[in-house]
C-alpha positions as CSV (number, residue, x, y, z in Angstrom):
1,M,1.2,17.2,12.9
2,R,-0.8,16.2,10.1
3,V,-3.2,13.1,9.8
4,G,-4.3,11.4,6.2
5,V,-6.3,8.7,5.0
6,G,-5.4,5.9,2.4
7,Y,-7.4,3.6,0.5
8,D,-7.1,1.3,-2.6
9,L,-8.5,-1.9,-4.2
10,H,-7.7,-4.1,-6.8
11,R,-9.2,-7.0,-8.7
12,L,-7.8,-10.6,-7.9
13,V,-7.4,-13.2,-10.8
14,P,-6.7,-16.7,-10.3
15,T,-3.4,-18.3,-12.4
16,A,-2.4,-21.5,-13.7
17,E,0.9,-21.4,-12.2
18,M,2.1,-20.2,-8.5
19,A,2.1,-16.4,-8.5
20,H,3.0,-13.2,-6.5
21,I,0.6,-10.7,-4.6
22,P,2.9,-7.2,-3.9
23,I,1.6,-6.3,-0.3
24,G,4.0,-3.7,1.2
25,G,6.4,-4.4,-1.5
26,I,7.3,-7.9,-0.3
27,P,5.8,-10.5,-2.9
28,I,3.5,-13.0,-1.2
29,P,3.2,-16.3,-3.1
30,C,-0.3,-17.3,-4.2
31,Q,-2.1,-18.5,-7.3
32,L,-3.8,-15.0,-7.4
33,K,-2.6,-12.0,-8.8
34,T,-3.5,-8.4,-9.0
35,E,-5.0,-6.7,-11.9
36,A,-3.7,-3.0,-12.2
37,H,-1.5,-1.3,-14.5
38,S,1.5,-0.7,-12.2
39,D,2.7,-3.7,-9.8
40,G,-0.7,-3.6,-8.2
41,D,0.8,-3.2,-4.2
42,V,-2.5,-1.9,-2.8
43,L,-0.7,-1.2,0.6
44,L,1.6,0.9,-0.6
45,H,-1.0,2.8,-3.0
46,A,-2.8,3.4,0.0
47,T,0.2,4.4,1.7
48,V,0.8,7.1,-1.3
49,D,-2.3,8.4,-1.2
50,A,-2.9,8.5,2.6
51,I,1.1,10.3,2.8
52,L,-0.5,13.0,-0.3
53,G,-3.5,13.0,1.3
54,A,-2.1,14.7,4.5
55,V,-0.1,17.8,3.2
56,A,-3.5,18.3,0.4
57,M,-1.5,17.2,-2.5
58,G,-4.4,14.8,-3.9
59,D,-4.1,11.4,-4.9
60,I,-1.9,8.5,-6.3
61,G,-3.9,8.9,-9.6
62,R,-2.9,12.6,-10.0
63,W,0.6,12.3,-10.3
64,F,0.7,8.7,-11.6
65,P,-2.3,8.2,-13.9
66,D,-3.1,4.7,-14.9
67,T,-3.8,5.9,-18.3
68,A,0.4,7.0,-18.5
69,P,2.1,4.3,-20.5
70,E,5.3,4.9,-18.2
71,N,3.1,4.1,-15.4
72,R,2.4,-0.1,-16.6
73,G,4.2,-2.5,-14.9
74,R,6.0,0.5,-12.1
75,S,7.0,-0.5,-9.0
76,S,4.6,1.0,-6.0
77,E,7.9,1.9,-3.9
78,E,8.6,4.7,-6.3
79,F,5.4,6.3,-5.6
80,V,5.9,6.1,-2.1
81,T,9.8,7.5,-2.4
82,F,7.8,10.5,-4.8
83,A,4.8,10.8,-1.9
84,I,7.8,11.2,1.3
85,E,9.7,13.7,-1.0
86,K,6.5,15.9,-2.2
87,A,5.9,16.2,1.4
88,F,9.2,16.8,2.6
89,S,9.6,19.6,0.0
90,V,6.5,21.4,1.9
91,G,8.2,20.2,5.7
92,W,6.6,17.3,6.7
93,V,8.0,13.9,7.4
94,V,6.0,10.6,8.5
95,K,6.2,9.7,11.5
96,Q,3.4,7.0,11.9
97,L,1.7,4.3,10.1
98,D,-1.5,2.2,11.0
99,S,-2.9,-0.5,8.3
100,I,-5.0,-3.1,7.5
101,V,-4.7,-5.4,4.2
102,M,-8.0,-7.3,3.6
103,L,-7.6,-10.5,1.8
104,E,-8.8,-13.7,2.2
105,T,-5.9,-16.2,0.5
106,P,-3.1,-16.4,1.0
107,R,-3.3,-15.6,5.0
108,L,-0.7,-13.1,6.1
109,S,0.4,-14.1,9.3
110,D,3.9,-15.2,8.0
111,H,4.4,-12.5,6.5
112,K,3.3,-9.0,8.1
113,E,6.4,-8.8,9.8
114,M,8.1,-8.7,6.6
115,I,6.3,-6.3,5.4
116,R,6.0,-3.8,8.5
117,Q,10.1,-4.2,8.0
118,N,10.0,-2.8,4.6
119,L,7.2,-0.5,5.3
120,A,9.4,1.3,8.1
121,R,12.7,1.0,6.0
122,L,10.9,2.8,3.1
123,L,8.9,5.2,5.2
124,N,12.1,5.8,7.3
125,I,10.4,5.8,10.7
126,E,10.9,3.1,13.4
127,L,9.4,0.3,13.8
128,D,7.7,0.2,16.5
129,C,5.8,3.3,14.7
130,T,4.8,0.9,11.9
131,S,1.6,-1.3,12.1
132,V,0.3,-4.0,9.6
133,K,-3.0,-5.6,10.4
134,A,-4.6,-8.4,8.0
135,K,-8.4,-9.1,8.2
136,S,-10.5,-12.3,5.9
137,G,-13.6,-10.9,4.4
138,E,-15.2,-13.7,5.8
139,G,-16.0,-15.9,2.7
140,I,-18.4,-12.0,2.1
141,G,-18.5,-10.0,-0.9
142,P,-15.6,-9.7,-3.5
143,I,-12.4,-9.7,-0.7
144,G,-14.2,-13.0,0.8
145,L,-14.8,-14.5,-2.3
146,R,-11.0,-14.0,-3.2
147,K,-11.6,-11.6,-6.2
148,A,-10.2,-8.3,-4.6
149,I,-7.9,-7.3,-2.0
150,A,-8.0,-3.8,-0.4
151,A,-5.7,-1.8,2.1
152,H,-6.5,0.6,4.5
153,V,-3.7,3.2,5.7
154,N,-3.6,6.3,8.2
155,V,-0.7,8.4,8.5
156,V,1.1,10.7,11.1
157,L,3.1,13.4,10.0
158,V,5.0,16.2,11.9
159,E,6.9,18.7,10.9
160,R,10.7,18.3,9.9
161,R,13.3,19.4,11.7
């Protein structure tokens, strides 16, 4: 068994019109957007770091630098697929994911189940092995002031059979 920990943080910027924030591959409508080189999905970026960390293969920046033009606007689901394939190539598969998304607004209660289902699909794991929690910043710090979004992820990998 291997355990990996991932974390990601992105700046949020207000938009004049309704936009969306990608979280776990699901576009969440709001009047903020993430400032990022790729699509800015903090939950998927933290997931990639957790998987790569569990197999001692560095982090997302090693494989997908934000200085590379080909990564501009790139879907984070591609990064997750890459990390899963890397882990598989050295004998490991994801068994469980536990996550926390930290965001003041929008509230994620209506979206958590859809995010959870998408994560389980992407990782090819059972839904009952996939956890998505959400916390607000209670008006404190960059998250509480709606200036940032962050995610923490823990994954468990097991030997592939």
